[in-house]
C-alpha positions, 0 to 999 in steps of 0.5 A, spaced: 709 308 281 715 309 286 715 305 292 721 307 298 720 303 304 724 304 311 724 299 317 725 303 324 727 297 328 727 301 335 719 302 334 718 297 329 714 301 324 715 300 317 715 306 313 712 306 306 712 312 301 709 311 295 709 317 289 707 317 282 700 314 279 698 309 283 696 303 279 692 296 281 698 292 278 703 295 281 700 295 288 699 288 287 707 286 285 709 291 291 705 287 296 709 281 294 716 285 295 713 287 302 714 280 304 721 279 303 723 286 307 728 284 311 726 285 318 718 285 316 713 282 320 705 282 318 703 284 324 708 290 324 704 297 323 706 301 318 705 308 315 703 308 308 705 316 306 701 317 299 702 325 299 706 325 293 701 320 290 696 321 284 689 317 285 689 312 279 684 307 282 677 306 281 673 303 287 673 296 284 680 296 284 681 298 292 676 292 293 681 287 289 687 291 293 682 289 299 681 282 298 688 281 295 690 283 303 685 279 306 687 273 302 695 273 304 696 273 311 703 274 309 703 281 307 698 284 313 696 280 319 693 283 325 696 290 323 695 298 323 696 301 317 696 309 317 695 311 310 697 319 310 693 323 304 694 330 301 687 331 297 680 330 299 679 325 293 685 321 296 682 321 303 675 319 300 678 314 296 681 311 302 676 312 307 672 307 302 678 302 302 679 302 309 671 301 309 672 294 305 678 292 309 673 293 316 672 285 316 679 284 315 685 282 319 688 289 319 686 296 321 686 301 316 685 309 317 686 315 313 689 321 316 691 327 313 696 330 319 703 326 320 703 326 327 696 324 328 697 318 324 704 316 328 700 316 334 695 312 332 700 307 330 703 307 337 696 307 340 694 301 337 702 298 339 700 300 347 694 296 347 697 290 344 702 290 349 696 291 354 699 299 356 
């Protein structure tokens, strides 16, 4: 699994691209690396592009990731995260993940279209800012 991140300082959105086989151990390790990204804040919205990744996680592993995120507010707290996928399998898996996160501090939604994902993130920022 390869992860690249860019932070848009103007829009205050964290862009993450994941390629290759996704594993539980690598996701957990990457969550801890996220906390030291310069300029990153846990309430910052993010677009996670997994269109170049393959689904290697079970439903139990997705639940474990959700529990890890909920237990570590320095990773994400009060943030919207748009998950961008390209296959029906990935869409179904990450909809399950979004359901596991539904009682947590973050809002996750799965998208097949990048423009719609970015619009949803912008809508969340406008709501937060009272616009």
